[in-house]
GUSE-160397 format. One record per residue: x, z, y of N, C-alpha, C in turn; residue in three letters. Coordinates in steps of 0.001 Angstrom, whole numbers, m for minus. Each point is the difference from the previous one (the first is absolute). Example, Ala and Ser with C-alpha at 12.3 -4.5 7.8 and 13.67 -1.06 7.14 Angstrom:
@nxx 13190; nzz 7800; nyy m5690; caxx m890; cazz 0; cayy 1190; cxx 900; czz 0; cyy 1200; paro ALA;
@nxx m350; nzz m720; nyy 1050; caxx 820; cazz 60; cayy 1190; cxx m770; czz 730; cyy 1090; paro SER;
This chain:
@nxx m17454; nzz 4535; nyy 22956; caxx 1190; cazz m666; cayy 496; cxx 1190; czz 237; cyy m927; paro MET;
@nxx 140; nzz 1234; nyy m511; caxx 1127; cazz 335; cayy m868; cxx m33; czz m835; cyy m1286; paro GLU;
@nxx m1200; nzz m222; nyy m569; caxx m119; cazz m782; cayy m1228; cxx 454; czz m1446; cyy 232; paro LYS;
@nxx m372; nzz m569; nyy 1137; caxx 406; cazz m1374; cayy 329; cxx 1518; czz m85; cyy 130; paro LYS;
@nxx 607; nzz 995; nyy 640; caxx 1457; cazz 16; cayy 160; cxx 686; czz 87; cyy m1362; paro LYS;
@nxx m534; nzz 859; nyy m892; caxx 565; cazz 156; cayy m1343; cxx m130; czz m1308; cyy m783; paro ARG;
@nxx m1169; nzz m651; nyy 95; caxx m217; cazz m1274; cayy m685; cxx 976; czz m1046; cyy 504; paro THR;
@nxx 196; nzz m76; nyy 1314; caxx 958; cazz m955; cayy 559; cxx 1415; czz 285; cyy m482; paro ASN;
@nxx 376; nzz 1275; nyy m125; caxx 1329; cazz 368; cayy m482; cxx 193; czz m422; cyy m1447; paro SER;
@nxx m1031; nzz 176; nyy m802; caxx 80; cazz m400; cayy m1414; cxx 130; czz m1515; cyy m118; paro ILE;
@nxx m782; nzz m721; nyy 773; caxx 77; cazz m1461; cayy m26; cxx 1371; czz m486; cyy 461; paro LEU;
@nxx 549; nzz 631; nyy 1028; caxx 1332; cazz m373; cayy 493; cxx 1064; czz 316; cyy m1047; paro GLU;
@nxx m122; nzz 1145; nyy m655; caxx 938; cazz 350; cayy m1080; cxx m57; czz m1006; cyy m1129; paro GLY;
@nxx m1199; nzz m411; nyy m388; caxx m155; cazz m1001; cayy m1057; cxx 630; czz m1331; cyy 401; paro ALA;
@nxx m192; nzz m377; nyy 1245; caxx 590; cazz m1254; cayy 499; cxx 1526; czz 62; cyy m71; paro ARG;
@nxx 548; nzz 1136; nyy 423; caxx 1456; cazz 172; cayy m28; cxx 533; czz m31; cyy m1433; paro LEU;
@nxx m688; nzz 666; nyy m911; caxx 422; cazz m8; cayy m1400; cxx m4; czz m1419; cyy m567; paro LEU;
@nxx m1060; nzz m731; nyy 235; caxx m79; cazz m1384; cayy m502; cxx 1120; czz m855; cyy 568; paro ARG;
@nxx 428; nzz 299; nyy 1223; caxx 1068; cazz m769; cayy 651; cxx 1396; czz 460; cyy m432; paro ALA;
@nxx 75; nzz 983; nyy m902; caxx 1298; cazz 431; cayy m507; cxx 661; czz 1111; cyy 782; paro GLY;
@nxx m751; nzz 661; nyy 885; caxx 551; cazz 1092; cayy 802; cxx m253; czz 1350; cyy m671; paro HIS;
@nxx 674; nzz 1023; nyy 494; caxx m216; cazz 1364; cayy m462; cxx m1036; czz 677; cyy 878; paro LEU;
@nxx m715; nzz 961; nyy m577; caxx m956; cazz 810; cayy 766; cxx 155; czz 1459; cyy m406; paro VAL;
@nxx m320; nzz 895; nyy 925; caxx m53; cazz 1433; cayy m302; cxx m1462; czz 356; cyy m217; paro ALA;
@nxx m244; nzz 892; nyy m977; caxx m1373; cazz 395; cayy m292; cxx m30; czz 1448; cyy m472; paro PHE;
@nxx m1104; nzz 696; nyy 274; caxx m100; cazz 1396; cayy m446; cxx m315; czz 93; cyy m1485; paro PRO;
@nxx 571; nzz 1002; nyy m662; caxx m347; cazz 320; cayy m1380; cxx m564; czz 1416; cyy 2; paro THR;
@nxx m144; nzz 605; nyy m1160; caxx m555; cazz 1348; cayy m77; cxx 879; czz 1031; cyy 698; paro GLU;
@nxx 1319; nzz m231; nyy 15; caxx 913; cazz 1019; cayy 520; cxx 939; czz m485; cyy 1096; paro THR;
@nxx 387; nzz m1264; nyy m33; caxx 980; cazz m521; cayy 956; cxx m412; czz m1412; cyy 404; paro VAL;
@nxx 780; nzz m619; nyy 868; caxx m208; cazz m1411; cayy 298; cxx 884; czz m816; cyy m926; paro TYR;
@nxx m524; nzz m1134; nyy m448; caxx 752; cazz m890; cayy m859; cxx 416; czz m1237; cyy 758; paro GLY;
@nxx 1000; nzz m666; nyy m518; caxx 440; cazz m1283; cayy 531; cxx m337; czz m1018; cyy m1067; paro LEU;
@nxx m806; nzz m982; nyy 324; caxx m485; cazz m917; cayy m1013; cxx 264; czz m1448; cyy 291; paro GLY;
@nxx m54; nzz m770; nyy m1085; caxx 136; cazz m1451; cayy 54; cxx m890; czz m571; cyy m1092; paro ALA;
@nxx m227; nzz m1282; nyy 57; caxx m750; cazz m677; cayy m1053; cxx 885; czz m26; cyy m1252; paro ASP;
@nxx m448; nzz 656; nyy m1064; caxx 804; cazz 133; cayy m1226; cxx 213; czz m1325; cyy m723; paro ALA;
@nxx m665; nzz m1054; nyy 450; caxx 193; cazz m1315; cayy m616; cxx 1047; czz m827; cyy 730; paro THR;
@nxx 485; nzz 496; nyy 1138; caxx 973; cazz m740; cayy 811; cxx 1374; czz 668; cyy m71; paro GLN;
@nxx 903; nzz m588; nyy m758; caxx 1322; cazz 597; cayy m228; cxx 762; czz 296; cyy 1284; paro SER;
@nxx m19; nzz m919; nyy 951; caxx 740; cazz 229; cayy 1247; cxx m556; czz 1192; cyy 761; paro GLN;
@nxx m1306; nzz 143; nyy 12; caxx m616; cazz 1138; cayy 690; cxx 359; czz 1305; cyy m708; paro ALA;
@nxx m30; nzz m20; nyy m1323; caxx 349; cazz 1201; cayy m770; cxx 1458; czz 381; cyy 251; paro VAL;
@nxx 889; nzz m979; nyy 47; caxx 1414; cazz 277; cayy 284; cxx 161; czz 698; cyy 1344; paro LYS;
@nxx m847; nzz m372; nyy 965; caxx 79; cazz 615; cayy 1328; cxx m303; czz 1501; cyy m41; paro GLN;
@nxx m831; nzz 435; nyy m926; caxx m252; cazz 1444; cayy m131; cxx 1291; czz 708; cyy m361; paro ILE;
@nxx 713; nzz m528; nyy m986; caxx 1261; cazz 619; cayy m421; cxx 1005; czz 29; cyy 1149; paro TYR;
@nxx 107; nzz m1117; nyy 713; caxx 949; cazz m90; cayy 1113; cxx m385; czz 975; cyy 1114; paro VAL;
@nxx m1251; nzz m14; nyy 387; caxx m470; cazz 831; cayy 1104; cxx 159; czz 1483; cyy m290; paro THR;
@nxx m310; nzz 398; nyy m1222; caxx 70; cazz 1415; cayy m363; cxx 1393; czz 421; cyy m470; paro LYS;
@nxx 884; nzz m967; nyy m226; caxx 1297; cazz 328; cayy m565; cxx m149; czz 515; cyy m1428; paro GLY;
@nxx m992; nzz m507; nyy m686; caxx m345; cazz 452; cayy m1349; cxx 735; czz m853; cyy m1024; paro ARG;
@nxx 592; nzz 613; nyy m1021; caxx 674; cazz m803; cayy m1029; cxx m1010; czz m877; cyy m748; paro PRO;
@nxx 362; nzz m1225; nyy m276; caxx m923; cazz m919; cayy m675; cxx m267; czz 405; cyy m1445; paro SER;
@nxx 741; nzz 952; nyy m512; caxx m250; cazz 503; cayy m1356; cxx m1122; czz 1043; cyy m22; paro SER;
@nxx m505; nzz 364; nyy 1186; caxx m1075; cazz 990; cayy 122; cxx m1320; czz m758; cyy 192; paro ASN;
@nxx m807; nzz m150; nyy m1060; caxx m1194; cazz m846; cayy 92; cxx m1021; czz 499; cyy 1012; paro PRO;
@nxx m854; nzz m925; nyy 427; caxx m1024; cazz 295; cayy 995; cxx m1366; czz 202; cyy m660; paro LEU;
@nxx m897; nzz 620; nyy 729; caxx m1382; cazz 170; cayy m430; cxx m802; czz m1198; cyy 499; paro ILE;
@nxx m921; nzz m484; nyy m826; caxx m915; cazz m1056; cayy 410; cxx m1376; czz 636; cyy 169; paro VAL;
@nxx m528; nzz m68; nyy 1219; caxx m1335; cazz 536; cayy 284; cxx m1026; czz m1109; cyy m180; paro HIS;
@nxx m1112; nzz 332; nyy m621; caxx m1077; cazz m963; cayy m194; cxx m1277; czz 542; cyy 632; paro LEU;
@nxx m852; nzz m895; nyy 441; caxx m1230; cazz 404; cayy 673; cxx m1042; czz 559; cyy m959; paro ALA;
@nxx 25; nzz m447; nyy m1249; caxx m1060; cazz 371; cayy m929; cxx 546; czz m42; cyy m1428; paro ASP;
@nxx m545; nzz 827; nyy m866; caxx 447; cazz m10; cayy m1398; cxx m271; czz m1360; cyy m646; paro THR;
@nxx m969; nzz m731; nyy 499; caxx m292; cazz m1330; cayy m540; cxx 1165; czz m960; cyy 223; paro ALA;
@nxx 898; nzz 319; nyy 944; caxx 1151; cazz m851; cayy 282; cxx 1159; czz 218; cyy m979; paro ASP;
@nxx m19; nzz 1091; nyy m731; caxx 1123; cazz 335; cayy m888; cxx 302; czz m1118; cyy m1002; paro VAL;
@nxx m994; nzz m549; nyy m715; caxx 317; cazz m1066; cayy m952; cxx 615; czz m1249; cyy 632; paro PRO;
@nxx m122; nzz m141; nyy 1315; caxx 617; cazz m1134; cayy 682; cxx 1521; czz 132; cyy 82; paro GLU;
@nxx 511; nzz 1222; nyy m73; caxx 1440; cazz 200; cayy 210; cxx 738; czz 619; cyy m1180; paro VAL;
@nxx m709; nzz 514; nyy m987; caxx 664; cazz 558; cayy m1183; cxx m708; czz m454; cyy m1269; paro VAL;
@nxx 751; nzz 8; nyy m1099; caxx m574; cazz m327; cayy m1299; cxx m540; czz 1277; cyy m626; paro GLU;
@nxx m1266; nzz m6; nyy m349; caxx m584; cazz 1125; cayy m721; cxx m645; czz m581; cyy m1252; paro ILE;
@nxx 634; nzz 237; nyy m1139; caxx m502; cazz m549; cayy m1254; cxx m1126; czz 873; cyy m539; paro GLN;
@nxx m1120; nzz m641; nyy m327; caxx m1138; cazz 725; cayy m563; cxx 420; czz 795; cyy m1233; paro ASN;
@nxx m470; nzz 1228; nyy m71; caxx 297; cazz 850; cayy m1146; cxx 1336; czz 718; cyy 80; paro GLY;
@nxx 781; nzz m274; nyy 1044; caxx 1308; cazz 646; cayy 126; cxx m147; czz 1402; cyy 580; paro SER;
@nxx 1051; nzz 788; nyy m129; caxx 22; cazz 1350; cayy 588; cxx m172; czz m88; cyy 1526; paro ARG;
@nxx 653; nzz m974; nyy 612; caxx m98; cazz m184; cayy 1451; cxx m1440; czz m311; cyy 387; paro VAL;
@nxx m674; nzz m846; nyy m775; caxx m1384; cazz m342; cayy 272; cxx m895; czz 1240; cyy m58; paro SER;
@nxx 205; nzz 835; nyy m1002; caxx m794; cazz 1227; cayy m140; cxx 251; czz 957; cyy 1161; paro ALA;
@nxx 1267; nzz 166; nyy 374; caxx 327; cazz 885; cayy 1123; cxx m569; czz m534; cyy 1308; paro LEU;
@nxx 102; nzz m1297; nyy 186; caxx m520; cazz m607; cayy 1224; cxx m1503; czz 250; cyy 121; paro PHE;
@nxx m757; nzz m221; nyy m1081; caxx m1448; cazz 245; cayy 29; cxx m300; czz 1463; cyy 305; paro ARG;
@nxx 789; nzz 896; nyy m576; caxx m232; cazz 1432; cayy 193; cxx 322; czz 452; cyy 1427; paro ARG;
@nxx 1047; nzz m572; nyy 589; caxx 450; cazz 437; cayy 1320; cxx m650; czz m763; cyy 1156; paro LEU;
@nxx m539; nzz m1165; nyy m259; caxx m592; cazz m817; cayy 1066; cxx m1029; czz 730; cyy 858; paro SER;
@nxx m845; nzz 863; nyy m571; caxx m973; cazz 692; cayy 851; cxx 644; czz 914; cyy 1055; paro PRO;
@nxx 1278; nzz 314; nyy m161; caxx 685; cazz 859; cayy 963; cxx 444; czz m763; cyy 1245; paro LEU;
@nxx m98; nzz m1321; nyy m36; caxx 336; cazz m820; cayy 1148; cxx m1245; czz m267; cyy 812; paro TRP;
@nxx 35; nzz m178; nyy 1310; caxx 1220; cazz 121; cayy 784; cxx 401; czz 1458; cyy 142; paro PRO;
@nxx 1270; nzz 180; nyy 133; caxx 558; cazz 1331; cayy 143; cxx 1486; czz m43; cyy m257; paro GLY;
@nxx 649; nzz 1133; nyy 173; caxx 1460; cazz 56; cayy m146; cxx 416; czz 26; cyy m1475; paro PRO;
@nxx m199; nzz m1114; nyy m671; caxx 336; cazz m126; cayy m1413; cxx 899; czz m1213; cyy m164; paro LEU;
@nxx 1128; nzz 196; nyy m650; caxx 910; cazz m1098; cayy m280; cxx 71; czz m206; cyy m1496; paro THR;
@nxx m145; nzz m1241; nyy m436; caxx 170; cazz m349; cayy m1404; cxx 1147; czz m1009; cyy m68; paro ILE;
@nxx 942; nzz 244; nyy m877; caxx 1102; cazz m931; cayy m210; cxx m349; czz m852; cyy m1214; paro VAL;
@nxx m121; nzz m1303; nyy 216; caxx m362; cazz m917; cayy m1074; cxx 1258; czz m601; cyy m619; paro PHE;
@nxx m10; nzz m241; nyy m1316; caxx 1196; cazz m504; cayy m671; cxx 257; czz m1493; cyy 182; paro PRO;
@nxx m997; nzz m766; nyy 407; caxx 158; cazz m1438; cayy 126; cxx m579; czz m462; cyy 1323; paro GLN;
@nxx 496; nzz m1131; nyy 471; caxx m579; cazz m578; cayy 1207; cxx m105; czz m1500; cyy m163; paro LYS;
@nxx m878; nzz m579; nyy 756; caxx m142; cazz m1449; cayy 17; cxx 941; czz m571; cyy 1048; paro LYS;
@nxx 210; nzz m1296; nyy m40; caxx 921; cazz m670; cayy 919; cxx m468; czz 45; cyy 1452; paro ALA;
@nxx m1233; nzz 383; nyy 239; caxx m520; cazz 40; cayy 1373; cxx 805; czz 939; cyy 896; paro LEU;
@nxx 401; nzz 1150; nyy m538; caxx 761; cazz 988; cayy 764; cxx 1475; czz m400; cyy 32; paro ILE;
@nxx 607; nzz 83; nyy 1156; caxx 1407; cazz m358; cayy 157; cxx 886; czz 868; cyy m877; paro SER;
@nxx 1003; nzz m589; nyy m602; caxx 979; cazz 763; cayy m778; cxx 739; czz 1014; cyy 879; paro ASP;
@nxx 23; nzz m245; nyy 1309; caxx 666; cazz 924; cayy 932; cxx m668; czz 1368; cyy 20; paro GLN;
@nxx m1281; nzz 73; nyy m338; caxx m735; cazz 1266; cayy 10; cxx 559; czz 954; cyy m1052; paro VAL;
@nxx 302; nzz m554; nyy m1176; caxx 431; cazz 839; cayy m1116; cxx 1476; czz m114; cyy m280; paro THR;
């Protein structure tokens, strides 16, 4: 029964995110407040809700390392590419990588 409830909660959270709403979710240490990083209005709501200065960039969580090339530029042979390959086996886990470039998919409000 607990697994079904958790699955329903995840599906409801996904529905809310797609609709441009905010959701709370657990992380390794605290609860996070999230929005779809591709929707500028939703991202702005995080700043407003938290009273966070818009100059303080947000973290973008991805479901899988295979999703990384969808949201950032990683040039073959670059230092970033080498580091990404080396660190990827550590995911999933509490690892943050700051990438120097992003694609237009992610809202400018995030950064």
